[in-house]
N, C-alpha and C positions, 0 to 999 in steps of 0.2 A: 804476765799480761804484760805489756811494756810499756815501760811509764816514762812521763817524760820529766825532762830533769827539774829539778826546784833551785832556786834561791832561798840560800834562807830566810827564814821567815816567811815565806811565801806559801801559796796553796799552790795544787799541781797546773800547770797552765794548760790548755784546753779553749775553746769557742767556747765562752761564756757569755749572758750579759752581766751584766752588773748586780752580782747578788753572792755572795759569798758567808760560808758560814759565819754566825756570830764568835766565835773563837780565831775567826782570820783577824788579822792586826797588820798596820799601815807601818811599814818599819824601812830598813835601810834599800828594801830592796822594791820599795815602789820606784815607779815611774818619776825621774824627775820632772820638776811642774815646765808647764813652756807657758803657762799662765793660762791655759786652756782648760777649765772645768770639765770637757767632756775627755780630756786626756784617758785612756785605759790606763786603769793601775794597776801592776804587777801583781801587788801583793792579792786583789780581788781576783786574778788570774783570768782579767779580762781581755775578751777577743770580740770585736764586733762583729755582725752580719752586716755585710755591706752590699752585697749583690741583689740588686732589685727581683731578677728574675728565679733567685731563689727562694726569697720570702712572697714574691707572687705564686708559686708553687704552692710551698707549705698553707698558705690560707685556702690553695683551691682545693688540696687532699685534705683539710681541715673539717669539707661539707659544711659550713657554717650555715644553720637558717636564720631566717632574720627573728625569728621571737625565738634563739638562743640568747643563751647568757655564759660567756665563755670565760675562764682563768687563763689570765696568764702569768708564767714566772719566771721571771727577767726584764723585764723590756725594755733598759738598760735608755739608747737615745730616742725608744717612740717608733723604730721602723715598718717594724712589724704591725706593733700598738695602733698606730694608722689605719693601716688595711685591715684588721680586724675590725673597729671600731666601724666599718663600712658596710660590714655583713651582719653584725649582730645585733644584739635589742640593749645588750649591758656588758660591761666589761669589766671585770672587776680584775688588777694587776698587782703580785705581791712583788714587792722589791727590797733589796737589803741598801742597797748605797745609797745616804739623801743626796746624793748632787743627780741620780737619777729620776730620784724622784720628782725632785724639782722641774728637771729637766720634760720628764714626758708630760708632766702635768699643763705645764709652759705652751710646750708645743701644741697640743690640744685646745686650749683656751679662746673661747668666742668663734670657733668650726663649728660649722654644722653639729659636728656629732660629739664634741667636747663633753656634752653634757650625759653621754655614755660610758663616761670613764670616771673608777675609784680607783685612787693608788693606795693601796696599804702597804706603810714601810713596817717590814720585819721577815725576819729569818722563814724560810717557806716551809723549813721541819720543824719551827717550832710555833705557826700562826695556826690558827686555827683556819680551811678554809669555807666562805661563804659557797651559796649552793651555786652551782654551774653546769651544765648540758656538757660544755666540750670545754678540755686543758690544751693549751698551746706553749707549751717551753722550748726554749735555746738552756738546756742543765747544765750547771756547772758539775764538772763531772765528776769531784768530787764526794758530791752529794747526789749523786744519780740512784744507786741502789735504794738508800732510805728514800729519797723523793719518789720511786716507782709504788714501794710498799705501802709508803704513806696514801698515796692518789687509790691502790687496789682496797685500802680498807676503810678511805672512804665512803660515808653512805651520807643523802641517798645516791644510790648509783649513778654516775654520769654515762654520758653515749660512746665518747674516745676520748683520748688524749693524743696529741702529736706532739711528737717533742723529740730535740738534736741530742743525739749522746756521743760522747768516743766510739769510733767504726766499732771497737772490736768488743766494747760493751752490749752494743745495740745490737749486734751479730749474736753474742751468745743468749740474750734475751728469747731468741728464735731458733737455737739451736736443737738440732734434732738427735735421737738417741743413734751412738757411731759414731757422730762427728767428733772433731777436737775440741772444739769449743762449748760443748757438752758439759752442765754445769749444774751446783748445785741451784745458781740463780736461775737457769732456764728451766727447770722442774718447777720451780716455786711459780715465778710469773705466769708458765703455761698454764698450771695447775685454776690460773686465779683469772687468766686474761687469754684471749687471741693477741697475738703479736704479728704485725706484717711489717716486712722490710720495704721502703717507700721511696728512699732515695739516698746517693753518693754524695758527700759537699766534701770538696777537693777544701785544701785549707787557703786557697788564696783568695777565699769567695771573703775571708775574717779582715779587720784590722786591729792589730799585727795577725801574720799566721801564725796560730799555731805551729806546733811541732808534730800532731796528728791529723790523720781524717776524719772527720765526722759521718754520722747518719740519721735519718732521721724516720723514725718509728710511727706507725700508729698502734695504738695501745686501748684495746674493747674490753671492759669488764664484762667477763663470764654473769648473766645474770638469770637464774639464780647461780650463788656460788655452787660447788659441789657440795654435797652432804658430808667434811670431812673436818678434824678441831683443825686448823693450820697450825696450832699451838704443836701438836703432835707429830702431825706429816713434818713439819721442821725437823724435830726431833730428829724424826728416822732419818729424813733425808740430809741431815750433818752429818750422821754416824757414815752414813752409806758413802758420801762424795767426798769422804775425808782420805779415802782410798780408793778412788772409782773405778780405777784399772783394777782391781784385785776383784775376785768371785767375792758373791754375797755370804757366803761362810767366811771366806779368808776373812772380810773386813770386821765379820761381829762374833767369829771364835778370837774372843782375845780375854784378858783379867780385865781392865778397865771396863769394857764394854758391857760385860754379865755383872761387874759391880752396880754402875749405872743401872740399869736391868731389872735387877734385885730390888734395890732403892724404889726402884718407882710400882713394881709389883705391892711392895709394904705401905706404901704411900696411899697407894690407889685403894689399898684392901681396906685401911685405917679411914681412910675418906668414906668409904662407903658403907662404912659399921658404925659410923658417928650420922649419918645421913639416914639410918633405914635403920639401927638399932638392931640390937640380937634378942631375939623374942623366941620364948622358951619354945625351945621341940625344934626351931629354924636348925637347919643340917647346916656346918659349916663347911666354906669351899676350900677343898684339901688344897695343898700347899702347891707350886710353883713353880718346877723345875726347868728354870731359864737354859741352862747349858741344853738339855732333852728338848726343851719347845724349841730353839735354835735351829740344834740340827734336825729334828724333824720337820722343818718347814724350810730349810734351805737342803732339805732332800728330794720334798717335793720335784716331780719329773720337770717341769716347766723352769724351776729356780735352779735345779741342782748345776751348778758348774756355770750359772751365768755371773757376767759381769757385771757391773754395776751399770755402766755406760753404755748396757745395753736394752734397759729399762726404759720404756715410756711412761707417760702418766699413769695410761689404765692397768700398767704390769705392777706399779708401785703401789698403785690404791690397791688393787688387790694384796700385796703383799703385808702391807698395813693391816690386813681384815683378817688376813690368816694368823697373824700375832695374835689381832685385839681375840679372835676367838680362842685363842690359846690361855688366854688370861696375860698376853707383854703388853705395855704400852710406854712408850716414849717421849710420855712426859709426867 
C-alpha cells in the first residue's frame, strides 16, 4: 500500500480531524504556531475538511432520523458536527485534541441545538462507546483498521457507520475475490458487515491538502452476525492470506503451519477433557493426523488447486467447516 511520507515523530499524513492515538506526541514536526489555536497540528496528522458540499453530502448519506443518537469520532472544529446536530436527537463526539474539545463545545454553546452535544475527550480506540444508532467519522488513517473492528464488535448493534478513509483502505473494505486489493481486511469486514462505496473526496477539499485521496463508505453490520467463532475464522484467514496468491495446499503445506495446527488440536482436546471429564467406558477420540487432513480437504473437488484470492466468504466458511469436521481448528 502506498504510504504518505512521514516526518520524524509524526503520524502518517491523511485527511483526519483532530484525533490521534494516545502514543502520538507533539515534536519538532509540529506546525509552527501562528497564534491561531485552530492551526492543524502535523504531529496529529490533522487535515480539516473545508468543503461545505462534501459535509452536506456526508450528512445526507448518513440517513439520520430525528430520534437517532449519533456518535461522531473526530469532530475537529465542528464543521460536520453542527450539521449533524440539526438532524439528530443527541450527538456524542469523541475527540483527542483538547483544543478541538474546547472549540467544538464553544461553537455550539447557546445555539438551538447545543444541548444535544456531549463531547468526550479521549482516544477512540480506548474509550468505551456510548449507545448510538449511527456513527459518522473522518478517520485518522493510522487507526482505520482498529476502529472498524472495534465498531463491528460493539453491542448493541448500530444501524450504520458513514466513514472517511484513505482511498486504498476504503477500496480494500469492499474488494471482491479476484481483485488486486482483495485481502484479509476485505473478508473479515465483509463477514461482519455490508460495505458500500459512497463517494470519492479529492485532496483539495481539505486544509492543508493531504498527499492521498479519500473515500466515504457506508458500513452496515450484519445482524445477527454469522454463527462462526471470529477468532478461529481470523486464524484461518490470517494463515491463508499470508501468501494469498498461492493455492490453498501450497499455503498450508509447510512445517510451521502443521506445528500450529497440531498445537491447536492438543489444546482443543485438553480443553474438552477438562470440560466433560473422562467417564469410565467413554470412547477416546482418535488422534488427528494434521497432514492427512490438510491434504484431504485441499483435494476436495471445489478446493483442489484453488487460489486463496478466488475464495469468497461462503467458500471460506465452508472451508473452515470442512477442517472443523475433521478435528482441525485454527485457534
